[in-house]
Steps between C-alpha positions, in 0.01 A plus 500: 500500500316252704385612844433862401153639563335726251541867580877483519536382859788262543370360830185302542284585798431216740139381502281655765383241750134416542505625859634840395246522219219417742628760747511762227144414392379515862670837552343631182158374612534678835608822330204477261258435786628806690475712187144379435403567864639852471319560173172355631498700823685812395707454815850353511561173684711703745385853580768736631425783745809669639715227656205257505418224253142368517402172337269197524196717583175301503159478663352149526132509403318544831193303615367796702503880523867498599814420305872479565778660296835324489825619345877509540684824581880508475710791628802532272648786703645541844230709668203265532138613476162433657165420340265730696170486313298389202179575314317325217230613260277204589538510881337724755802449725848345483702385800850367543498172695766280653463149634613437857506194722378537858464209742509249217231678298563687177320834464490781249538847639517846347855619436429850627868596484526373141709220354878541484696449180851433637796677341632271230228250594155373411145553626296202382123538524371143477222267615541421868716809553490873448249626243277791399132439578248653260172533690151603396543407134270695269470205262578132486852430375563214259814354347602714205385829656750777568503730803663843527688513831701782652770408752654768723861472617681730743791564263390388152166680531190394308524206260214408266450135408266329255452169684358186338237293677606136477314176555505434875538125446814558293646753745666392822241490777496503876440731789200685358207293615430749780471804274122474498511673838633810323201540271347756732831687518589384852862532606510200732738215412335180388481230771 
């Protein structure tokens, strides 16, 4: 019986293409990396809090007594939410900031009314945009450190994060050169 495969199958399976094999290997590598990140940090790659999904949390290693926290917050529901506050174990004070353009100049200003997470949408805290400022650091932060951060949302409540400090050169940069003015805890936007 030529053409029969061992195991009793009467039909031979077509060979899997190299592209499909490479895609499967890449998918497996990503899954393994996410699993290792979860195991190493004790925190899942995506943290769920009510209708919110938080991911990509990071603090680039700061050159001064201030640091910025970036992350992605997705509202999977229909009600929306608002990030209204934050605190961190290593910071005397945390402030929510947004970046605004006025007369051709870009400034950071406190987001006193919080930062909206649109219903079914995304709040992206990123360099050059909205972020959480950690001011009055109690110690110097270096890549590889971890920082306990509490975020406060109007609807989801308090969410605890274990945030990695990443190499600032490897992280996206921009928009934070003026943060030295915040070292004394001033609330004025950077010029």
